[in-house]
N, CA, C and O atoms as CSV, one atom per row, in Angstrom:
chain,resi,resn,atom,element,x,y,z
A,1,MET,N,N,42.002,10.732,58.237
A,1,MET,CA,C,42.185,10.528,57.583
A,1,MET,C,C,43.472,9.181,56.785
A,1,MET,O,O,43.746,9.138,55.585
A,2,ALA,N,N,43.910,8.462,57.613
A,2,ALA,CA,C,45.086,8.145,56.988
A,2,ALA,C,C,44.400,7.004,57.455
A,2,ALA,O,O,43.685,6.990,58.457
A,3,THR,N,N,44.725,5.658,56.411
A,3,THR,CA,C,44.596,4.178,57.108
A,3,THR,C,C,44.766,3.568,58.593
A,3,THR,O,O,45.289,4.020,59.612
A,4,ASP,N,N,44.154,2.443,58.317
A,4,ASP,CA,C,44.541,2.279,60.001
A,4,ASP,C,C,45.742,1.991,59.534
A,4,ASP,O,O,46.371,3.031,59.343
A,5,ALA,N,N,46.260,1.166,59.301
A,5,ALA,CA,C,47.721,0.653,58.924
A,5,ALA,C,C,48.873,1.859,58.922
A,5,ALA,O,O,49.787,1.894,59.745
A,6,TYR,N,N,48.793,2.266,58.481
A,6,TYR,CA,C,49.962,3.805,58.293
A,6,TYR,C,C,49.042,4.905,59.771
A,6,TYR,O,O,49.875,5.681,60.239
A,7,ARG,N,N,48.254,4.989,60.163
A,7,ARG,CA,C,48.711,5.574,61.391
A,7,ARG,C,C,49.451,5.798,62.856
A,7,ARG,O,O,49.133,6.810,63.480
A,8,GLU,N,N,50.229,5.074,63.313
A,8,GLU,CA,C,51.279,4.910,63.734
A,8,GLU,C,C,52.305,5.326,63.552
A,8,GLU,O,O,53.121,5.794,64.345
A,9,GLN,N,N,52.354,5.141,62.130
A,9,GLN,CA,C,53.555,5.325,61.636
A,9,GLN,C,C,53.048,6.889,61.634
A,9,GLN,O,O,54.121,7.478,61.763
A,10,LEU,N,N,52.224,7.704,61.575
A,10,LEU,CA,C,52.182,9.335,61.000
A,10,LEU,C,C,52.313,9.709,62.570
A,10,LEU,O,O,53.197,10.460,62.983
A,11,VAL,N,N,51.464,9.184,63.293
A,11,VAL,CA,C,51.556,9.679,65.035
A,11,VAL,C,C,52.510,9.461,65.763
A,11,VAL,O,O,52.514,9.703,66.970
A,12,THR,N,N,54.076,8.648,64.694
A,12,THR,CA,C,55.364,8.689,65.044
A,12,THR,C,C,56.160,9.575,64.805
A,12,THR,O,O,56.897,10.110,65.634
A,13,GLN,N,N,56.051,9.947,63.030
A,13,GLN,CA,C,55.857,10.973,62.722
A,13,GLN,C,C,55.735,12.331,63.327
A,13,GLN,O,O,56.899,12.695,63.500
A,14,GLN,N,N,55.073,13.101,63.664
A,14,GLN,CA,C,54.095,13.937,64.775
A,14,GLN,C,C,54.566,14.328,65.522
A,14,GLN,O,O,54.812,15.481,65.877
A,15,GLN,N,N,54.878,12.883,66.075
A,15,GLN,CA,C,55.678,13.178,67.777
A,15,GLN,C,C,57.276,13.647,67.577
A,15,GLN,O,O,57.574,14.583,68.318
A,16,ALA,N,N,58.379,13.157,66.693
A,16,ALA,CA,C,59.254,13.365,66.491
A,16,ALA,C,C,58.866,14.789,65.847
A,16,ALA,O,O,59.410,15.533,66.662
A,17,VAL,N,N,58.266,15.633,64.896
A,17,VAL,CA,C,58.656,16.790,65.470
A,17,VAL,C,C,57.583,17.508,65.732
A,17,VAL,O,O,56.897,18.142,64.930
A,18,GLN,N,N,57.419,17.367,67.162
A,18,GLN,CA,C,56.735,18.110,68.366
A,18,GLN,C,C,58.143,18.382,69.454
A,18,GLN,O,O,58.271,19.362,70.188
A,19,GLY,N,N,59.203,17.131,69.304
A,19,GLY,CA,C,59.434,17.202,69.864
A,19,GLY,C,C,60.920,18.209,69.706
A,19,GLY,O,O,61.490,18.898,70.552
A,20,ALA,N,N,61.225,17.967,68.325
A,20,ALA,CA,C,61.642,18.959,67.241
A,20,ALA,C,C,61.471,20.022,67.916
A,20,ALA,O,O,62.269,19.915,68.847
A,21,GLY,N,N,60.892,21.036,68.026
A,21,GLY,CA,C,59.753,22.110,68.456
A,21,GLY,C,C,59.223,22.682,66.661
A,21,GLY,O,O,59.843,23.287,65.787
A,22,ALA,N,N,58.004,22.202,66.722
A,22,ALA,CA,C,57.953,22.112,65.152
A,22,ALA,C,C,57.317,23.956,64.986
A,22,ALA,O,O,56.604,24.416,65.878
A,23,THR,N,N,57.615,24.606,64.049
A,23,THR,CA,C,57.239,25.891,63.058
A,23,THR,C,C,56.034,25.750,62.457
A,23,THR,O,O,55.151,24.924,62.689
A,24,THR,N,N,56.088,26.906,61.411
A,24,THR,CA,C,54.525,26.405,61.184
A,24,THR,C,C,55.387,26.572,59.659
A,24,THR,O,O,56.318,27.233,59.198
A,25,ASN,N,N,54.479,25.581,59.254
A,25,ASN,CA,C,55.173,24.946,57.921
A,25,ASN,C,C,53.737,25.408,56.637
A,25,ASN,O,O,52.604,25.220,57.081
A,26,GLU,N,N,53.819,25.892,55.362
A,26,GLU,CA,C,52.653,25.745,54.342
A,26,GLU,C,C,53.572,25.101,53.307
A,26,GLU,O,O,54.797,25.066,53.187
A,27,TYR,N,N,52.600,24.626,52.632
A,27,TYR,CA,C,53.180,23.829,51.376
A,27,TYR,C,C,52.297,23.802,50.371
A,27,TYR,O,O,51.185,23.761,50.897
A,28,TRP,N,N,52.223,23.802,49.519
A,28,TRP,CA,C,50.760,23.694,47.736
A,28,TRP,C,C,51.443,23.161,46.654
A,28,TRP,O,O,52.586,23.465,46.312
A,29,ALA,N,N,50.611,22.252,46.057
A,29,ALA,CA,C,51.563,21.243,45.517
A,29,ALA,C,C,51.199,21.979,44.154
A,29,ALA,O,O,50.079,22.268,43.734
A,30,VAL,N,N,52.593,22.233,43.507
A,30,VAL,CA,C,53.449,23.609,42.972
A,30,VAL,C,C,53.487,22.138,40.994
A,30,VAL,O,O,53.684,22.630,39.883
A,31,SER,N,N,53.225,20.371,41.211
A,31,SER,CA,C,53.250,20.111,39.706
A,31,SER,C,C,52.230,18.573,40.281
A,31,SER,O,O,52.228,18.563,41.512
A,32,SER,N,N,51.643,17.690,39.847
A,32,SER,CA,C,51.476,15.968,40.812
A,32,SER,C,C,50.918,15.699,39.180
A,32,SER,O,O,50.277,16.250,38.285
A,33,ALA,N,N,51.697,14.370,39.517
A,33,ALA,CA,C,50.800,13.042,38.013
A,33,ALA,C,C,50.668,11.856,39.120
A,33,ALA,O,O,51.195,11.532,40.185
A,34,VAL,N,N,49.590,11.372,38.181
A,34,VAL,CA,C,49.390,10.213,38.568
A,34,VAL,C,C,49.739,8.664,38.185
A,34,VAL,O,O,49.610,8.074,37.112
A,35,LEU,N,N,50.094,8.339,39.109
A,35,LEU,CA,C,51.382,6.542,39.245
A,35,LEU,C,C,50.979,5.546,38.481
A,35,LEU,O,O,51.530,4.938,37.564
A,36,SER,N,N,49.753,5.445,39.073
A,36,SER,CA,C,48.383,4.483,39.132
A,36,SER,C,C,47.531,4.784,39.999
A,36,SER,O,O,47.645,5.361,41.080
A,37,ALA,N,N,46.000,4.036,39.056
A,37,ALA,CA,C,45.273,3.951,39.878
A,37,ALA,C,C,44.771,3.593,39.112
A,37,ALA,O,O,44.757,3.700,37.886
A,38,SER,N,N,43.718,2.526,40.717
A,38,SER,CA,C,42.744,1.369,40.454
A,38,SER,C,C,41.312,1.656,41.443
A,38,SER,O,O,41.531,1.912,42.627
A,39,THR,N,N,40.195,1.624,41.078
A,39,THR,CA,C,39.090,1.291,41.880
A,39,THR,C,C,39.243,1.394,43.553
A,39,THR,O,O,38.440,1.726,44.425
A,40,ASP,N,N,40.635,0.960,43.597
A,40,ASP,CA,C,40.462,1.055,45.265
A,40,ASP,C,C,41.919,1.767,45.616
A,40,ASP,O,O,42.385,1.930,46.744
A,41,LYS,N,N,42.395,2.072,44.601
A,41,LYS,CA,C,44.068,2.422,45.424
A,41,LYS,C,C,44.660,3.633,44.411
A,41,LYS,O,O,44.490,3.414,43.211
A,42,ALA,N,N,45.129,4.503,44.665
A,42,ALA,CA,C,46.256,4.885,43.541
A,42,ALA,C,C,46.900,5.687,44.445
A,42,ALA,O,O,46.690,6.071,45.595
A,43,SER,N,N,48.068,5.890,43.286
A,43,SER,CA,C,49.142,6.504,44.124
A,43,SER,C,C,49.967,8.113,42.774
A,43,SER,O,O,50.411,8.183,41.628
A,44,MET,N,N,49.705,9.067,43.974
A,44,MET,CA,C,50.742,10.457,43.231
A,44,MET,C,C,52.100,10.962,43.202
A,44,MET,O,O,52.236,10.897,44.423
A,45,LEU,N,N,52.693,11.201,42.991
A,45,LEU,CA,C,53.932,12.455,43.121
A,45,LEU,C,C,53.966,13.673,42.744
A,45,LEU,O,O,53.690,13.968,41.582
A,46,LEU,N,N,54.288,14.534,43.601
A,46,LEU,CA,C,53.741,15.478,44.017
A,46,LEU,C,C,55.183,16.350,44.201
A,46,LEU,O,O,56.285,15.834,44.389
A,47,ALA,N,N,54.881,17.894,44.094
A,47,ALA,CA,C,55.404,18.644,43.523
A,47,ALA,C,C,56.005,20.356,44.404
A,47,ALA,O,O,56.240,21.436,43.863
A,48,MET,N,N,56.088,19.976,45.869
A,48,MET,CA,C,55.604,20.736,47.079
A,48,MET,C,C,56.271,21.582,47.238
A,48,MET,O,O,57.448,21.255,47.391
A,49,GLN,N,N,55.896,23.410,47.308
A,49,GLN,CA,C,56.958,24.795,47.451
A,49,GLN,C,C,55.976,24.979,48.566
A,49,GLN,O,O,55.063,24.292,49.024
A,50,GLY,N,N,56.489,26.149,48.841
A,50,GLY,CA,C,55.347,26.823,50.314
A,50,GLY,C,C,56.901,27.345,51.181
A,50,GLY,O,O,57.913,27.622,50.537
A,51,GLN,N,N,56.839,27.416,52.883
A,51,GLN,CA,C,57.135,28.616,53.304
A,51,GLN,C,C,56.871,27.947,54.905
A,51,GLN,O,O,55.923,27.404,55.473
A,52,ARG,N,N,58.408,28.356,55.298
A,52,ARG,CA,C,58.253,28.036,56.750
A,52,ARG,C,C,58.934,28.845,57.501
A,52,ARG,O,O,60.102,29.186,57.318
A,53,GLY,N,N,57.904,29.317,58.746
A,53,GLY,CA,C,58.316,30.597,59.737
A,53,GLY,C,C,56.521,31.058,59.356
A,53,GLY,O,O,55.773,30.577,58.505
A,54,THR,N,N,56.219,32.397,60.589
A,54,THR,CA,C,55.482,33.250,60.023
A,54,THR,C,C,56.444,34.726,60.654
A,54,THR,O,O,55.830,35.791,60.715
A,55,ASP,N,N,57.671,34.696,61.017
A,55,ASP,CA,C,58.092,35.851,61.525
A,55,ASP,C,C,59.270,36.137,59.355
A,55,ASP,O,O,60.116,35.431,58.806
A,56,PRO,N,N,58.480,37.702,58.866
A,56,PRO,CA,C,59.086,38.150,57.643
A,56,PRO,C,C,60.610,37.900,57.707
A,56,PRO,O,O,61.413,37.369,56.940
A,57,LYS,N,N,60.710,38.592,59.136
A,57,LYS,CA,C,62.757,38.599,59.024
A,57,LYS,C,C,63.308,36.993,59.071
A,57,LYS,O,O,64.509,36.721,59.091
A,58,ASP,N,N,62.366,36.109,59.085
A,58,ASP,CA,C,63.430,34.613,59.426
A,58,ASP,C,C,62.772,33.489,58.250
A,58,ASP,O,O,62.982,32.286,58.094
A,59,LEU,N,N,61.731,34.633,57.381
A,59,LEU,CA,C,60.983,33.788,56.849
A,59,LEU,C,C,61.555,33.003,55.687
A,59,LEU,O,O,61.774,33.773,54.752
A,60,LYS,N,N,62.032,31.146,55.270
A,60,LYS,CA,C,62.021,30.332,54.312
A,60,LYS,C,C,61.226,30.290,53.352
A,60,LYS,O,O,59.998,30.243,53.426
A,61,PHE,N,N,62.103,30.310,52.088
A,61,PHE,CA,C,60.988,29.331,50.688
A,61,PHE,C,C,61.398,28.014,50.810
A,61,PHE,O,O,62.591,27.721,50.726
A,62,ILE,N,N,60.263,26.935,51.057
A,62,ILE,CA,C,61.219,26.109,51.065
A,62,ILE,C,C,59.829,24.620,49.296
A,62,ILE,O,O,58.781,24.506,48.659
A,63,THR,N,N,61.179,24.040,49.615
A,63,THR,CA,C,60.524,22.682,48.906
A,63,THR,C,C,60.370,21.057,48.893
A,63,THR,O,O,61.491,20.598,49.114
A,64,ALA,N,N,59.628,20.240,48.758
A,64,ALA,CA,C,59.464,18.349,48.751
A,64,ALA,C,C,59.340,18.252,47.523
A,64,ALA,O,O,58.976,19.123,46.732
A,65,THR,N,N,59.691,16.999,47.294
A,65,THR,CA,C,58.808,16.065,46.670
A,65,THR,C,C,58.232,14.700,47.142
A,65,THR,O,O,59.243,14.053,47.414
A,66,VAL,N,N,57.211,13.961,47.372
A,66,VAL,CA,C,56.247,13.356,48.017
A,66,VAL,C,C,56.262,12.042,46.997
A,66,VAL,O,O,56.567,12.073,45.805
A,67,ARG,N,N,55.910,11.041,47.662
A,67,ARG,CA,C,54.985,10.200,47.199
A,67,ARG,C,C,53.790,9.560,47.678
A,67,ARG,O,O,53.966,8.701,48.541
A,68,VAL,N,N,52.197,9.873,47.175
A,68,VAL,CA,C,51.127,9.280,48.201
A,68,VAL,C,C,50.491,8.047,48.144
A,68,VAL,O,O,50.442,7.738,46.953
A,69,ASP,N,N,50.054,7.314,48.730
A,69,ASP,CA,C,49.476,6.248,48.706
A,69,ASP,C,C,48.263,6.366,48.849
A,69,ASP,O,O,48.235,6.534,50.068
A,70,PHE,N,N,47.109,6.410,48.491
A,70,PHE,CA,C,45.981,5.712,49.009
A,70,PHE,C,C,45.137,4.964,48.570
A,70,PHE,O,O,45.052,4.396,47.481
A,71,GLU,N,N,44.194,4.971,49.865
A,71,GLU,CA,C,43.779,3.797,49.563
A,71,GLU,C,C,41.759,3.827,50.056
A,71,GLU,O,O,41.364,4.694,50.836
A,72,LYS,N,N,40.854,2.872,49.509
A,72,LYS,CA,C,39.215,3.259,49.660
A,72,LYS,C,C,39.128,3.012,51.421
A,72,LYS,O,O,39.734,2.603,52.412
A,73,SER,N,N,38.411,3.356,51.130
A,73,SER,CA,C,38.082,2.545,53.231
A,73,SER,C,C,36.953,1.903,52.982
A,73,SER,O,O,36.242,2.406,52.112
A,74,GLY,N,N,36.675,1.170,53.371
A,74,GLY,CA,C,34.648,0.615,53.183
A,74,GLY,C,C,33.657,1.731,53.011
A,74,GLY,O,O,32.762,1.639,52.171
A,75,ASP,N,N,33.745,2.417,53.515
A,75,ASP,CA,C,33.129,3.809,53.643
A,75,ASP,C,C,33.297,5.207,52.314
A,75,ASP,O,O,33.199,6.430,52.417
A,76,GLY,N,N,33.553,4.402,51.268
A,76,GLY,CA,C,34.659,5.237,50.373
A,76,GLY,C,C,34.935,5.936,50.244
A,76,GLY,O,O,34.999,6.545,49.177
A,77,ALA,N,N,35.212,6.198,51.120
A,77,ALA,CA,C,36.431,7.722,51.377
A,77,ALA,C,C,37.639,7.350,51.363
A,77,ALA,O,O,37.977,6.342,51.983
A,78,TRP,N,N,38.729,8.266,50.485
A,78,TRP,CA,C,40.234,8.380,50.081
A,78,TRP,C,C,40.800,8.177,51.443
A,78,TRP,O,O,40.098,8.627,52.349
A,79,ARG,N,N,42.058,7.524,51.835
A,79,ARG,CA,C,42.900,7.556,53.084
A,79,ARG,C,C,44.122,7.939,52.543
A,79,ARG,O,O,44.017,7.742,51.332
A,80,VAL,N,N,45.112,8.335,52.769
A,80,VAL,CA,C,46.006,8.051,52.806
A,80,VAL,C,C,46.968,6.191,53.540
A,80,VAL,O,O,46.851,5.531,54.572
A,81,ALA,N,N,47.649,6.093,52.520
A,81,ALA,CA,C,47.950,5.267,53.328
A,81,ALA,C,C,49.074,4.494,53.839
A,81,ALA,O,O,49.384,3.729,54.752
A,82,ASN,N,N,49.810,5.420,52.164
A,82,ASN,CA,C,51.460,6.422,52.913
A,82,ASN,C,C,52.358,7.274,52.641
A,82,ASN,O,O,51.926,7.730,51.583
A,83,PHE,N,N,53.594,7.973,52.918
A,83,PHE,CA,C,54.105,9.360,52.220
A,83,PHE,C,C,54.965,9.194,52.645
A,83,PHE,O,O,55.111,8.972,53.847
A,84,THR,N,N,56.025,9.252,51.644
A,84,THR,CA,C,57.213,8.719,51.402
A,84,THR,C,C,57.969,10.678,51.093
A,84,THR,O,O,57.792,11.617,50.317
A,85,VAL,N,N,58.475,10.467,51.809
A,85,VAL,CA,C,59.374,11.910,51.250
A,85,VAL,C,C,60.490,11.702,50.153
A,85,VAL,O,O,61.359,10.924,50.548
A,86,LEU,N,N,60.682,12.159,48.968
A,86,LEU,CA,C,61.223,11.646,47.631
A,86,LEU,C,C,63.034,11.936,47.737
A,86,LEU,O,O,64.178,11.499,47.609
A,87,LYS,N,N,61.772,13.498,48.219
A,87,LYS,CA,C,63.311,14.596,47.456
A,87,LYS,C,C,62.643,15.592,48.930
A,87,LYS,O,O,61.599,16.243,48.956
A,88,LYS,N,N,63.886,15.368,50.281
A,88,LYS,CA,C,63.524,16.938,51.353
A,88,LYS,C,C,63.404,17.812,51.473
A,88,LYS,O,O,63.381,18.382,50.382
A,89,PRO,N,N,63.282,18.460,52.280
A,89,PRO,CA,C,63.299,19.898,51.529
A,89,PRO,C,C,64.081,20.974,51.898
A,89,PRO,O,O,64.584,21.255,52.986
A,90,GLN,N,N,64.104,21.451,50.987
A,90,GLN,CA,C,64.850,22.412,51.072
A,90,GLN,C,C,64.336,23.779,51.240
A,90,GLN,O,O,63.242,24.334,51.137
A,91,MET,N,N,66.314,24.322,51.729
A,91,MET,CA,C,65.268,25.388,52.517
A,91,MET,C,C,66.261,26.951,51.828
A,91,MET,O,O,67.489,27.026,51.808
A,92,ASN,N,N,65.231,28.095,51.303
A,92,ASN,CA,C,66.299,29.015,50.784
A,92,ASN,C,C,65.367,30.352,52.121
A,92,ASN,O,O,64.229,30.334,52.590
A,93,GLN,N,N,66.516,31.314,52.312
A,93,GLN,CA,C,66.473,32.398,52.609
A,93,GLN,C,C,65.057,33.377,51.975
A,93,GLN,O,O,65.796,34.259,51.536
A,94,ALA,N,N,64.396,33.616,51.800
A,94,ALA,CA,C,63.799,34.795,51.714
A,94,ALA,C,C,64.537,36.306,51.271
A,94,ALA,O,O,65.085,37.141,51.990
A,95,GLY,N,N,64.376,36.293,50.210
A,95,GLY,CA,C,65.346,37.631,49.596
A,95,GLY,C,C,66.077,37.334,48.793
A,95,GLY,O,O,66.368,38.048,47.833
A,96,ARG,N,N,66.599,36.030,49.060
A,96,ARG,CA,C,68.667,35.663,48.286
A,96,ARG,C,C,67.645,34.150,47.647
A,96,ARG,O,O,68.191,33.276,46.974
């Protein structure tokens, strides 16, 4: 799902999360925009909302804004070429 060029950065990010004691995060794109598109590249802006955690007592609502760049691979599949967090996740306690 990631380009060869982006894969090393993705692995580093995943290892950092694992070392920090990752928790369950679920995100949904609530708004999106295509910034650019060609036959083999595209960029999108996504506004995300979701939740962190599984225990209803500690559930946090989260939002983030990201830019995702895609490249079409030789086999015709679209792959993530870059993922940039533009606005870091904001967390609010459930019920507050």
